[in-house]
gemmi code that builds the backbone of each chain (N, CA, C; Angstrom):
import gemmi

chains = {
    "A": [
        ("UNK", (108.652, 215.320, 31.610), (107.193, 215.045, 31.336), (105.779, 215.248, 31.610)),
        ("UNK", (106.755, 215.753, 33.065), (105.173, 216.403, 34.717), (104.682, 217.473, 33.490)),
        ("UNK", (105.880, 218.565, 32.763), (105.043, 219.645, 32.516), (104.674, 219.471, 30.983)),
        ("UNK", (104.427, 218.566, 30.314), (104.216, 218.492, 28.837), (102.331, 217.594, 29.775)),
        ("UNK", (102.707, 216.774, 30.433), (101.050, 216.270, 31.067), (100.269, 217.157, 31.636)),
        ("UNK", (100.787, 218.191, 32.216), (100.384, 219.573, 32.646), (99.552, 220.037, 31.793)),
        ("UNK", (100.312, 220.729, 30.546), (99.923, 221.370, 29.177), (98.805, 220.465, 28.701)),
        ("UNK", (98.485, 219.237, 28.680), (97.603, 218.416, 28.557), (96.635, 218.394, 29.255)),
        ("UNK", (96.624, 218.449, 30.521), (95.168, 218.536, 31.233), (94.683, 219.902, 31.183)),
        ("UNK", (95.739, 220.952, 31.332), (95.249, 222.621, 30.817), (94.383, 222.602, 29.814)),
        ("UNK", (94.742, 221.900, 28.567), (94.031, 222.107, 27.273), (92.766, 221.454, 27.940)),
        ("UNK", (92.919, 220.154, 28.102), (91.332, 219.026, 28.508), (90.410, 219.974, 29.478)),
        ("UNK", (90.663, 220.732, 30.500), (89.996, 221.170, 31.909), (89.463, 222.413, 30.893)),
        ("UNK", (90.115, 223.039, 29.719), (89.353, 224.220, 29.058), (88.393, 223.626, 28.191)),
        ("UNK", (88.560, 222.520, 27.783), (87.678, 221.882, 26.742), (86.492, 221.286, 27.784)),
        ("UNK", (86.565, 221.181, 28.767), (85.781, 220.529, 29.734), (85.076, 221.671, 30.317)),
        ("UNK", (85.893, 223.210, 30.445), (84.945, 224.373, 30.732), (83.820, 224.565, 29.902)),
        ("UNK", (84.250, 224.582, 28.880), (83.316, 224.872, 27.897), (81.768, 223.969, 27.896)),
        ("UNK", (82.210, 222.929, 27.610), (80.859, 221.912, 27.944), (80.250, 222.258, 29.160)),
        ("UNK", (80.702, 222.563, 30.061), (80.681, 222.787, 31.479), (79.327, 224.261, 31.633)),
        ("UNK", (80.180, 224.536, 30.730), (79.725, 226.290, 31.025), (78.144, 226.406, 29.953)),
        ("UNK", (78.197, 225.338, 29.022), (77.075, 225.658, 27.890), (75.700, 224.766, 28.926)),
        ("UNK", (76.110, 224.107, 29.450), (75.019, 222.800, 30.437), (74.587, 224.102, 31.310)),
        ("UNK", (75.484, 224.472, 32.269), (74.988, 225.620, 33.834), (74.516, 226.725, 32.633)),
        ("UNK", (74.636, 227.424, 31.484), (73.985, 228.632, 30.996), (73.060, 228.260, 30.788)),
        ("UNK", (72.578, 227.258, 29.999), (71.311, 226.715, 29.321), (70.364, 226.508, 30.398)),
        ("UNK", (70.281, 225.716, 31.874), (69.862, 225.390, 32.614), (69.471, 226.493, 33.585)),
        ("UNK", (69.928, 227.759, 33.436), (70.097, 228.408, 34.430), (68.816, 229.890, 33.632)),
        ("UNK", (69.783, 229.384, 32.345), (68.902, 230.678, 31.221), (67.384, 230.113, 31.233)),
        ("UNK", (67.128, 229.230, 31.333), (65.640, 228.488, 30.438), (64.566, 227.726, 31.255)),
        ("UNK", (65.390, 228.092, 32.440), (64.332, 227.290, 33.805), (63.148, 228.077, 33.412)),
        ("UNK", (62.230, 227.469, 34.133), (60.658, 228.848, 34.303), (60.423, 228.270, 35.931)),
        ("UNK", (59.425, 229.365, 36.682), (58.736, 229.085, 37.601), (58.101, 227.636, 37.759)),
        ("UNK", (58.783, 227.085, 38.816), (58.086, 225.740, 39.212), (58.472, 224.279, 38.785)),
        ("UNK", (59.879, 224.212, 37.516), (60.606, 223.593, 36.930), (61.378, 222.993, 38.445)),
        ("UNK", (61.967, 221.736, 37.546), (62.930, 220.950, 38.798), (64.238, 221.823, 37.995)),
        ("UNK", (64.718, 222.639, 37.630), (65.699, 222.989, 36.489), (66.780, 223.073, 37.876)),
        ("UNK", (66.773, 223.701, 38.831), (67.369, 223.610, 40.417), (68.247, 222.554, 40.434)),
        ("UNK", (67.511, 221.322, 40.070), (67.545, 220.038, 41.247), (68.736, 219.544, 39.847)),
        ("UNK", (68.285, 219.547, 39.228), (68.947, 218.898, 38.250), (70.521, 219.605, 37.967)),
        ("UNK", (70.703, 220.919, 38.048), (71.597, 221.958, 37.936), (72.231, 221.658, 39.434)),
        ("UNK", (71.797, 221.583, 40.480), (72.449, 221.556, 40.993), (73.596, 219.905, 41.410)),
        ("UNK", (72.626, 218.780, 41.126), (73.213, 217.440, 40.850), (74.764, 217.681, 39.979)),
        ("UNK", (74.437, 218.170, 38.643), (75.297, 218.503, 37.698), (76.621, 219.148, 37.895)),
        ("UNK", (76.625, 220.246, 38.781), (77.356, 221.134, 39.715), (78.397, 220.221, 40.420)),
        ("UNK", (77.649, 219.236, 41.257), (78.216, 218.666, 42.369), (78.806, 217.597, 41.589)),
        ("UNK", (78.041, 216.754, 40.677), (78.887, 215.534, 40.110), (80.185, 216.270, 39.216)),
        ("UNK", (80.286, 217.373, 38.804), (81.668, 218.173, 38.160), (82.546, 218.246, 39.156)),
        ("UNK", (81.892, 218.846, 40.175), (83.122, 219.105, 41.212), (83.649, 217.874, 41.609)),
        ("UNK", (83.176, 216.743, 42.235), (83.788, 215.481, 42.465), (84.639, 215.139, 41.244)),
        ("UNK", (84.247, 215.402, 40.085), (85.003, 214.613, 39.333), (86.640, 215.865, 38.919)),
        ("UNK", (86.126, 216.735, 39.010), (87.352, 217.421, 39.177), (88.496, 217.755, 40.039)),
        ("UNK", (87.446, 216.972, 41.462), (88.542, 217.126, 42.676), (89.424, 215.491, 42.043)),
        ("UNK", (88.871, 214.526, 41.322), (89.652, 213.478, 41.559), (90.427, 213.295, 40.890)),
        ("UNK", (89.598, 214.348, 39.162), (91.537, 214.726, 38.915), (92.110, 215.157, 39.117)),
        ("UNK", (92.260, 216.010, 39.696), (93.282, 216.602, 40.153), (93.868, 216.153, 41.563)),
        ("UNK", (93.429, 215.346, 42.279), (93.938, 214.253, 43.158), (94.980, 213.470, 42.442)),
        ("UNK", (94.300, 212.858, 41.035), (95.286, 211.905, 40.826), (96.248, 212.149, 39.752)),
        ("UNK", (95.916, 213.436, 39.019), (97.079, 213.985, 38.607), (98.386, 214.057, 39.563)),
        ("UNK", (98.107, 214.630, 40.527), (99.177, 214.705, 41.684), (100.180, 213.751, 41.894)),
        ("UNK", (99.129, 212.936, 42.048), (99.566, 211.107, 42.629), (100.495, 210.376, 41.404)),
        ("UNK", (100.242, 210.962, 40.200), (100.925, 210.028, 39.180), (102.272, 210.141, 39.410)),
        ("UNK", (103.294, 209.375, 39.190), (104.622, 209.657, 39.425), (105.171, 209.790, 38.138)),
        ("UNK", (105.181, 210.705, 38.076), (105.578, 211.728, 36.353), (107.056, 211.179, 36.296)),
        ("UNK", (107.813, 211.660, 37.190), (109.247, 211.240, 36.935), (109.522, 210.131, 36.308)),
        ("UNK", (108.777, 208.968, 36.811), (109.199, 207.536, 36.705), (109.192, 207.495, 34.871)),
        ("UNK", (108.478, 207.992, 34.229), (108.201, 208.170, 32.561), (109.138, 209.277, 31.739)),
        ("UNK", (109.484, 208.532, 30.992), (110.743, 209.415, 29.976), (109.998, 208.789, 28.654)),
        ("UNK", (110.161, 210.147, 27.494), (109.498, 210.292, 26.405), (110.258, 209.477, 25.066)),
        ("UNK", (111.939, 209.380, 25.396), (112.695, 209.305, 25.047), (113.700, 207.379, 25.551)),
        ("UNK", (112.630, 206.993, 26.308), (113.154, 205.560, 27.042), (112.779, 204.924, 25.467)),
    ],
    "B": [
        ("UNK", (65.967, 233.219, 32.305), (64.662, 232.113, 33.159), (63.253, 232.631, 32.299)),
        ("UNK", (62.725, 231.638, 31.838), (61.346, 232.169, 30.636), (60.798, 233.244, 31.840)),
        ("UNK", (59.904, 234.219, 31.089), (59.529, 235.575, 31.615), (57.605, 234.693, 31.614)),
        ("UNK", (57.144, 235.038, 32.594), (55.686, 234.729, 32.951), (55.009, 235.849, 33.288)),
        ("UNK", (54.276, 236.803, 32.929), (53.622, 238.021, 33.582), (52.870, 237.747, 34.813)),
        ("UNK", (52.781, 239.003, 35.615), (52.243, 239.046, 36.846), (51.119, 238.382, 36.538)),
        ("UNK", (50.267, 238.857, 35.526), (48.925, 238.397, 35.343), (48.259, 236.828, 34.900)),
        ("UNK", (49.818, 235.911, 34.724), (49.586, 234.819, 34.042), (49.736, 233.949, 34.922)),
        ("UNK", (48.841, 232.446, 35.256), (49.364, 231.625, 35.663), (49.617, 230.421, 34.848)),
        ("UNK", (50.758, 229.534, 35.309), (51.018, 228.545, 34.434), (50.067, 227.280, 34.696)),
        ("UNK", (48.922, 226.753, 33.770), (48.438, 225.544, 34.032), (48.784, 224.352, 33.852)),
        ("UNK", (49.660, 224.077, 32.827), (50.482, 222.509, 32.698), (51.355, 223.065, 32.179)),
        ("UNK", (52.601, 221.959, 32.448), (53.962, 222.408, 31.261), (54.157, 220.750, 31.154)),
        ("UNK", (54.478, 220.536, 30.395), (55.067, 219.101, 29.380), (55.846, 218.857, 28.661)),
        ("UNK", (56.578, 217.921, 29.355), (58.097, 217.457, 28.550), (58.193, 216.304, 27.469)),
        ("UNK", (58.742, 216.127, 26.656), (58.259, 215.191, 25.987), (58.609, 214.102, 26.871)),
        ("UNK", (58.385, 212.639, 25.970), (58.260, 211.384, 26.793), (59.417, 210.662, 27.276)),
        ("UNK", (59.699, 210.161, 28.650), (60.759, 209.784, 28.921), (61.674, 208.703, 27.741)),
        ("UNK", (60.876, 208.192, 27.399), (61.299, 207.215, 25.788), (62.157, 207.610, 25.360)),
        ("UNK", (62.019, 209.020, 24.871), (62.806, 209.790, 24.014), (64.425, 210.020, 24.229)),
        ("UNK", (64.781, 209.785, 25.572), (65.909, 209.961, 26.111), (66.346, 208.504, 26.833)),
        ("UNK", (65.779, 207.684, 26.176), (66.491, 206.458, 26.882), (67.223, 205.597, 26.332)),
        ("UNK", (67.486, 205.738, 25.018), (68.799, 205.437, 24.186), (69.829, 205.981, 24.610)),
        ("UNK", (69.864, 207.184, 24.850), (70.997, 208.219, 25.246), (71.551, 207.439, 26.399)),
        ("UNK", (70.155, 207.721, 27.480), (70.512, 207.222, 28.738), (71.192, 205.618, 29.302)),
        ("UNK", (70.480, 205.018, 28.388), (71.183, 203.596, 28.251), (72.781, 203.568, 28.077)),
        ("UNK", (72.943, 204.372, 26.646), (74.221, 204.058, 25.732), (74.970, 204.961, 26.909)),
        ("UNK", (74.607, 205.971, 27.929), (75.623, 206.806, 28.919), (76.175, 205.761, 29.822)),
        ("UNK", (74.972, 205.053, 30.327), (75.332, 204.001, 31.373), (76.489, 202.781, 31.292)),
        ("UNK", (75.982, 202.856, 29.679), (76.786, 201.643, 28.861), (78.415, 201.786, 28.788)),
        ("UNK", (77.926, 203.211, 28.574), (80.016, 203.605, 28.107), (80.675, 204.302, 29.652)),
        ("UNK", (79.824, 204.479, 30.813), (80.082, 204.500, 31.828), (81.026, 203.528, 32.929)),
        ("UNK", (79.970, 201.915, 32.661), (80.583, 200.515, 33.377), (81.346, 200.282, 32.039)),
        ("UNK", (81.175, 200.387, 31.185), (82.239, 199.597, 29.842), (83.887, 199.527, 30.178)),
        ("UNK", (84.474, 200.202, 31.173), (85.707, 200.291, 31.530), (85.954, 198.997, 32.424)),
        ("UNK", (85.094, 199.239, 33.543), (84.313, 198.475, 34.264), (84.263, 196.930, 34.086)),
        ("UNK", (83.625, 196.640, 33.141), (82.613, 195.279, 32.697), (84.338, 194.876, 31.695)),
        ("UNK", (85.313, 195.516, 31.444), (86.512, 195.206, 30.555), (87.262, 194.744, 31.328)),
        ("UNK", (87.516, 195.601, 32.665), (88.193, 195.052, 33.700), (88.182, 193.922, 34.296)),
        ("UNK", (86.911, 193.568, 34.765), (85.675, 192.887, 35.226), (86.507, 190.990, 34.026)),
        ("UNK", (86.541, 191.129, 33.036), (86.354, 190.323, 32.320), (88.310, 190.003, 31.911)),
        ("UNK", (88.855, 191.165, 31.819), (90.394, 190.926, 31.678), (91.333, 191.533, 32.472)),
        ("UNK", (90.910, 191.250, 33.646), (91.995, 191.430, 34.901), (93.179, 191.536, 34.803)),
        ("UNK", (93.511, 190.249, 34.121), (95.229, 190.738, 34.368), (96.031, 190.798, 33.005)),
        ("UNK", (94.961, 191.457, 32.058), (95.561, 192.590, 30.923), (95.761, 194.199, 31.920)),
        ("UNK", (95.270, 194.192, 32.793), (95.089, 195.433, 33.354), (96.259, 195.494, 34.670)),
        ("UNK", (96.550, 194.244, 35.107), (97.172, 194.210, 36.068), (99.093, 194.883, 35.275)),
        ("UNK", (99.092, 193.912, 34.029), (100.323, 194.104, 33.327), (100.048, 195.685, 32.812)),
        ("UNK", (99.189, 195.851, 32.064), (99.027, 197.404, 31.951), (99.246, 198.482, 32.455)),
        ("UNK", (99.051, 198.273, 34.195), (99.546, 199.084, 35.217), (100.732, 198.824, 36.151)),
        ("UNK", (101.280, 197.995, 35.605), (102.485, 197.589, 35.770), (103.414, 198.539, 34.683)),
        ("UNK", (103.307, 198.496, 33.362), (103.564, 199.203, 32.343), (104.040, 200.907, 32.715)),
        ("UNK", (102.509, 201.382, 32.836), (102.567, 202.765, 32.907), (101.926, 202.922, 34.465)),
        ("UNK", (101.924, 203.790, 35.487), (100.836, 203.541, 36.635), (100.173, 203.509, 37.010)),
        ("UNK", (99.456, 202.862, 37.933), (98.044, 202.350, 38.305), (97.547, 203.700, 38.465)),
        ("UNK", (97.447, 204.828, 39.289), (97.479, 206.348, 39.022), (96.993, 206.725, 37.704)),
        ("UNK", (97.447, 206.509, 36.664), (97.861, 207.053, 35.349), (96.233, 206.177, 34.727)),
        ("UNK", (96.133, 205.274, 34.961), (95.146, 204.641, 34.397), (93.898, 204.966, 35.258)),
        ("UNK", (93.948, 205.282, 36.660), (92.799, 205.858, 37.466), (92.653, 207.178, 36.663)),
        ("UNK", (93.345, 207.928, 36.269), (93.281, 209.360, 35.986), (92.315, 209.070, 34.442)),
        ("UNK", (93.172, 208.331, 33.717), (92.593, 208.253, 32.329), (90.814, 207.721, 32.345)),
        ("UNK", (90.943, 206.952, 33.197), (89.259, 206.129, 33.608), (88.252, 207.298, 33.869)),
        ("UNK", (88.907, 208.674, 35.230), (88.234, 209.478, 35.926), (87.908, 210.472, 34.471)),
        ("UNK", (88.622, 210.761, 33.645), (88.561, 211.607, 32.326), (87.477, 211.080, 31.500)),
        ("UNK", (87.801, 210.011, 31.133), (86.963, 209.531, 30.357), (84.800, 209.212, 31.075)),
        ("UNK", (84.794, 209.118, 32.400), (83.956, 209.115, 32.928), (83.127, 210.882, 33.055)),
        ("UNK", (84.231, 211.430, 33.479), (83.671, 213.196, 33.144), (83.554, 213.517, 32.084)),
        ("UNK", (83.610, 213.019, 31.040), (83.754, 213.006, 29.469), (82.058, 212.503, 29.271)),
        ("UNK", (81.181, 211.716, 29.734), (80.347, 210.811, 29.894), (79.653, 211.630, 30.642)),
        ("UNK", (79.722, 212.163, 32.081), (78.809, 212.741, 32.637), (78.654, 214.159, 31.594)),
        ("UNK", (79.277, 214.628, 31.452), (79.022, 216.306, 30.942), (78.255, 215.923, 29.650)),
        ("UNK", (78.811, 214.954, 28.780), (78.043, 214.787, 27.762), (76.646, 214.559, 27.735)),
        ("UNK", (76.300, 213.447, 28.634), (74.977, 212.904, 29.208), (74.092, 214.556, 29.540)),
        ("UNK", (74.939, 215.137, 30.160), (73.834, 216.320, 30.574), (73.510, 217.582, 29.379)),
        ("UNK", (74.810, 217.230, 28.366), (74.192, 218.396, 27.278), (73.235, 217.377, 26.362)),
        ("UNK", (72.987, 216.291, 26.483), (72.149, 215.206, 25.577), (70.853, 216.035, 26.392)),
        ("UNK", (71.153, 215.625, 27.844), (70.040, 215.936, 28.542), (69.040, 217.037, 28.517)),
        ("UNK", (69.930, 218.650, 28.328), (69.717, 219.810, 28.681), (69.177, 219.847, 27.223)),
        ("UNK", (69.404, 219.198, 26.151), (68.408, 218.997, 24.648), (67.086, 218.431, 24.969)),
        ("UNK", (66.930, 217.341, 25.571), (65.501, 216.469, 25.396), (65.065, 217.518, 27.316)),
        ("UNK", (65.714, 218.043, 27.964), (64.385, 218.432, 28.978), (63.970, 219.768, 28.520)),
        ("UNK", (64.976, 220.494, 28.083), (64.787, 222.065, 27.604), (63.333, 222.462, 26.439)),
        ("UNK", (63.296, 220.610, 26.023), (61.935, 221.000, 25.101), (60.686, 221.095, 25.865)),
        ("UNK", (60.018, 222.471, 25.676), (59.253, 221.872, 26.899), (57.383, 222.824, 26.414)),
        ("UNK", (56.507, 222.463, 27.231), (55.142, 222.749, 26.481), (54.318, 223.537, 27.296)),
        ("UNK", (54.551, 224.831, 27.228), (53.396, 225.374, 28.576), (52.361, 225.656, 27.894)),
        ("UNK", (51.155, 225.587, 29.318), (50.063, 225.623, 28.533), (49.889, 226.923, 30.114)),
        ("UNK", (49.630, 228.238, 30.045), (49.391, 229.182, 30.357), (48.077, 229.698, 30.227)),
        ("UNK", (47.223, 230.583, 31.460), (45.720, 231.145, 31.394), (45.814, 232.140, 29.816)),
        ("UNK", (46.736, 232.532, 29.404), (46.880, 233.483, 28.179), (47.226, 233.152, 27.165)),
        ("UNK", (48.099, 232.039, 27.058), (48.763, 231.637, 25.844), (49.487, 230.091, 26.200)),
        ("UNK", (50.123, 230.001, 24.990), (50.483, 228.441, 25.036), (51.908, 228.600, 24.170)),
        ("UNK", (53.380, 228.239, 25.404), (54.392, 228.641, 24.814), (55.179, 227.370, 24.517)),
        ("UNK", (56.125, 226.856, 23.056), (56.358, 226.373, 22.679), (58.108, 226.185, 22.694)),
        ("UNK", (58.300, 225.575, 23.388), (60.346, 225.652, 23.159), (60.511, 224.871, 22.786)),
        ("UNK", (61.494, 224.761, 22.062), (62.124, 223.499, 20.909), (64.042, 223.847, 21.055)),
        ("UNK", (64.001, 223.344, 22.125), (65.812, 222.841, 21.965), (66.348, 221.936, 20.896)),
        ("UNK", (66.979, 222.434, 19.887), (67.363, 221.844, 18.543), (68.771, 221.526, 19.103)),
        ("UNK", (69.442, 222.034, 19.687), (70.806, 222.089, 19.766), (71.688, 222.638, 21.009)),
        ("UNK", (72.396, 222.647, 21.106), (73.536, 223.332, 22.426), (73.051, 224.888, 22.173)),
        ("UNK", (73.252, 225.299, 20.758), (73.297, 226.708, 20.468), (71.898, 227.185, 19.551)),
        ("UNK", (71.083, 226.324, 19.840), (70.034, 226.335, 18.787), (68.649, 226.627, 19.287)),
        ("UNK", (67.903, 227.210, 19.563), (66.391, 227.237, 20.279), (65.100, 227.998, 19.362)),
        ("UNK", (64.228, 227.238, 19.370), (63.301, 227.860, 18.951), (61.815, 228.288, 19.713)),
        ("UNK", (61.112, 229.241, 19.993), (60.447, 229.492, 20.921), (59.542, 230.288, 20.293)),
        ("UNK", (58.011, 229.450, 20.096), (57.087, 229.961, 19.750), (55.479, 230.339, 20.923)),
        ("UNK", (54.469, 231.178, 20.207), (54.212, 231.513, 21.139), (52.606, 231.967, 20.457)),
        ("UNK", (51.513, 231.343, 20.891), (50.071, 231.420, 20.508), (49.144, 231.561, 21.717)),
        ("UNK", (48.224, 232.530, 21.294), (47.622, 232.947, 22.128), (46.691, 232.229, 21.751)),
        ("UNK", (45.530, 232.175, 23.286), (44.786, 231.379, 23.506), (43.566, 231.643, 22.723)),
        ("UNK", (43.370, 232.664, 22.685), (41.870, 232.985, 21.907), (42.185, 232.381, 20.179)),
        ("UNK", (43.386, 232.332, 19.986), (42.986, 232.524, 18.370), (43.183, 230.975, 17.835)),
        ("UNK", (43.717, 229.919, 19.119), (43.291, 228.818, 18.779), (41.890, 228.141, 18.043)),
        ("UNK", (42.020, 227.644, 16.494), (40.909, 226.802, 15.875), (40.973, 225.219, 16.019)),
        ("UNK", (41.764, 224.802, 16.699), (41.520, 223.349, 16.260), (43.226, 222.924, 17.142)),
        ("UNK", (42.872, 221.637, 17.821), (43.651, 220.740, 18.454), (43.646, 219.477, 18.115)),
        ("UNK", (44.926, 218.642, 17.136), (44.639, 217.353, 17.037), (45.713, 216.929, 17.707)),
        ("UNK", (45.256, 215.654, 18.445), (46.509, 214.732, 18.555), (46.885, 213.553, 17.812)),
        ("UNK", (47.951, 213.124, 17.774), (48.231, 211.797, 16.986), (48.690, 211.087, 17.259)),
        ("UNK", (47.927, 209.819, 17.733), (48.827, 208.309, 18.392), (49.192, 207.147, 17.473)),
        ("UNK", (50.080, 207.511, 16.307), (50.670, 206.354, 15.428), (51.638, 205.043, 16.172)),
        ("UNK", (51.267, 203.800, 15.892), (51.921, 203.085, 16.394), (51.894, 202.145, 17.503)),
        ("UNK", (52.608, 201.085, 17.697), (52.634, 199.942, 19.053), (53.500, 201.061, 20.197)),
        ("UNK", (54.347, 201.558, 20.101), (54.491, 201.995, 20.960), (53.973, 203.484, 21.629)),
        ("UNK", (54.113, 204.076, 20.789), (52.578, 205.022, 21.559), (52.090, 204.791, 21.824)),
        ("UNK", (51.625, 203.921, 20.844), (49.802, 203.298, 21.948), (50.068, 202.745, 23.015)),
        ("UNK", (51.003, 201.778, 23.699), (50.996, 201.456, 24.892), (51.838, 202.570, 26.036)),
        ("UNK", (52.746, 203.255, 25.356), (53.428, 204.055, 26.233), (52.711, 205.630, 26.522)),
        ("UNK", (51.679, 205.759, 25.848), (50.828, 206.512, 25.994), (51.476, 208.025, 25.443)),
        ("UNK", (51.978, 208.115, 24.375), (52.912, 209.017, 23.858), (52.220, 209.536, 22.779)),
        ("UNK", (52.016, 210.756, 21.934), (51.922, 211.155, 20.617), (52.162, 212.393, 20.460)),
        ("UNK", (51.472, 212.902, 19.261), (51.251, 214.227, 18.607), (50.658, 215.402, 18.968)),
        ("UNK", (50.855, 216.434, 19.472), (49.787, 217.462, 19.502), (49.766, 218.611, 18.402)),
        ("UNK", (48.825, 218.976, 17.745), (49.051, 220.032, 16.909), (47.958, 220.700, 17.282)),
        ("UNK", (48.098, 221.973, 16.974), (47.475, 223.348, 17.160), (47.240, 224.129, 16.340)),
        ("UNK", (46.291, 224.322, 15.873), (46.363, 225.225, 14.509), (45.006, 226.275, 15.054)),
        ("UNK", (45.685, 227.514, 14.353), (45.447, 228.789, 14.214), (44.771, 229.486, 13.611)),
        ("UNK", (43.820, 230.676, 13.897), (43.436, 231.241, 12.752), (44.245, 231.816, 12.531)),
        ("UNK", (43.932, 232.362, 11.047), (45.007, 232.923, 10.366), (45.762, 232.517, 9.345)),
        ("UNK", (46.653, 233.060, 9.467), (47.932, 232.170, 8.513), (49.028, 232.008, 8.710)),
        ("UNK", (48.942, 232.034, 10.085), (49.955, 231.817, 10.721), (50.233, 230.229, 11.188)),
        ("UNK", (51.438, 229.236, 10.741), (51.270, 227.896, 10.577), (50.485, 227.506, 12.624)),
        ("UNK", (50.434, 226.098, 12.082), (50.214, 225.407, 13.207), (51.128, 225.342, 13.974)),
        ("UNK", (51.607, 224.371, 15.130), (52.907, 224.098, 15.991), (52.078, 222.797, 16.660)),
        ("UNK", (53.326, 221.967, 16.901), (52.957, 220.484, 17.209), (54.171, 220.656, 17.960)),
        ("UNK", (53.853, 219.449, 18.979), (55.007, 218.628, 19.771), (54.991, 217.516, 19.891)),
        ("UNK", (56.203, 216.920, 19.050), (55.531, 215.733, 19.328), (56.251, 214.876, 20.229)),
        ("UNK", (55.925, 213.622, 20.409), (56.187, 212.480, 21.502), (56.116, 213.377, 23.475)),
        ("UNK", (55.038, 214.066, 23.184), (54.509, 214.002, 24.517), (53.408, 213.380, 25.495)),
        ("UNK", (53.709, 212.958, 26.377), (53.020, 212.373, 27.223), (51.702, 212.533, 27.313)),
        ("UNK", (50.647, 211.477, 27.435), (49.293, 211.576, 27.775), (48.782, 212.955, 26.720)),
        ("UNK", (48.617, 212.716, 25.490), (48.013, 213.712, 24.749), (46.644, 214.231, 24.867)),
        ("UNK", (46.160, 213.229, 25.083), (44.610, 213.654, 25.286), (44.261, 214.602, 26.821)),
        ("UNK", (45.271, 214.183, 27.764), (44.529, 214.898, 28.654), (45.407, 216.435, 28.408)),
        ("UNK", (46.471, 216.717, 27.758), (46.800, 217.991, 27.428), (45.491, 218.546, 26.415)),
        ("UNK", (45.122, 218.058, 25.445), (44.272, 218.167, 24.582), (42.572, 219.033, 25.439)),
        ("UNK", (42.543, 218.288, 25.917), (41.570, 218.845, 27.554), (41.780, 219.869, 27.708)),
        ("UNK", (42.859, 220.082, 28.174), (43.547, 221.300, 28.921), (43.834, 222.500, 28.386)),
        ("UNK", (44.242, 222.333, 26.919), (44.189, 223.368, 25.746), (42.425, 224.161, 25.470)),
        ("UNK", (41.789, 222.963, 25.157), (40.473, 223.386, 25.016), (39.817, 224.470, 26.058)),
        ("UNK", (39.917, 223.581, 27.626), (39.352, 224.174, 28.634), (40.091, 225.795, 28.721)),
        ("UNK", (41.291, 225.392, 28.924), (41.838, 227.119, 28.644), (41.504, 227.987, 27.612)),
        ("UNK", (41.415, 227.382, 26.427), (41.151, 227.833, 25.619), (39.116, 229.026, 25.571)),
        ("UNK", (38.719, 227.873, 25.928), (37.365, 228.322, 26.543), (37.315, 229.566, 26.952)),
        ("UNK", (37.967, 229.598, 28.642), (37.651, 230.178, 29.532), (38.123, 231.640, 29.050)),
        ("UNK", (39.439, 232.061, 27.853), (40.117, 233.064, 27.275), (39.323, 233.342, 26.496)),
        ("UNK", (38.240, 232.584, 25.645), (37.604, 233.019, 25.101), (36.381, 233.825, 25.389)),
        ("UNK", (36.117, 233.338, 26.459), (34.957, 233.914, 27.381), (35.580, 235.448, 27.759)),
        ("UNK", (36.825, 235.128, 28.583), (37.190, 236.390, 29.357), (37.561, 237.474, 27.732)),
        ("UNK", (37.671, 237.156, 27.004), (37.745, 238.202, 25.443), (36.620, 238.909, 25.353)),
        ("UNK", (35.455, 237.776, 25.167), (34.356, 238.500, 24.848), (33.802, 238.987, 26.161)),
        ("UNK", (33.693, 238.537, 27.222), (32.873, 239.155, 27.920), (34.148, 239.472, 29.506)),
        ("UNK", (34.290, 240.701, 29.191), (35.541, 241.199, 30.293), (35.746, 241.534, 31.005)),
        ("UNK", (34.165, 242.121, 31.350), (33.319, 242.804, 32.496), (33.208, 241.385, 33.370)),
        ("UNK", (31.898, 240.819, 32.944), (31.790, 239.150, 33.612), (33.010, 238.346, 34.265)),
        ("UNK", (33.970, 237.866, 33.370), (35.225, 237.425, 33.905), (35.496, 237.857, 35.089)),
        ("UNK", (35.619, 239.800, 35.107), (36.540, 239.732, 36.298), (35.616, 240.078, 37.645)),
        ("UNK", (34.343, 239.857, 37.625), (33.403, 240.213, 38.529), (33.791, 238.655, 39.140)),
    ],
}
model = gemmi.Model(1)
for chain_id, residues in chains.items():
    chain = gemmi.Chain(chain_id)
    for i, (resn, *xyz) in enumerate(residues, 1):
        res = gemmi.Residue()
        res.name, res.seqid = resn, gemmi.SeqId(i, " ")
        for name, pos in zip(("N", "CA", "C"), xyz):
            atom = gemmi.Atom()
            atom.name, atom.element = name, gemmi.Element(name[0])
            atom.pos, atom.b_iso = gemmi.Position(*pos), 0.0
            res.add_atom(atom)
        chain.add_residue(res)
    model.add_chain(chain)
structure = gemmi.Structure()
structure.add_model(model)
structure.setup_entities()
């Protein structure tokens, strides 16, 4: 069960990575001198890191061994 | 980064009014707090669910939901925020972010401006002071318009003043350089 959950998590993280890369790419590439894009980008990155760490922590704390697909 | 020449100075930059993003912002906020509201209304149901599956798994699903809302909100915000209208002392740049991978950039020399029109149609645009600016150029180039921009009257004045200075520079370069 743990390996299945881990595979699902990897797929989800790959999906999130694409979306995160899109946002970061856009804000970095299309900023212009004097606008607030750097602050917005930092806010987004900090929030994303918080969510990533929370996800990893919670994933590791779930008792996967107690679940069974065929119970 | 959008390139601004060394000789160029940004006089003003404008984005669409906050009202354009309001509905998306409220939707995101509701989706964010939705699970918490459901828990507040049906706490016993969550207790039963946590016994069936583990509480950590419920939290994991909730965090992944919140992360998805966070990322989706910023994608929508980038579509709103990257629509920008920049007035420099040489040109007007209109950048329109149509989608995550769809963008148009229009550039207009200030000397070629023939007409600037503003439109504020309806109750909300009048009350919240936003509208559409249309800039018409000489020749066959189509006009470009920037919709739902705040304080369009002020922007029009900025454009007209920049246009006047650009025309003077264009016709009397020696006088302007002294």
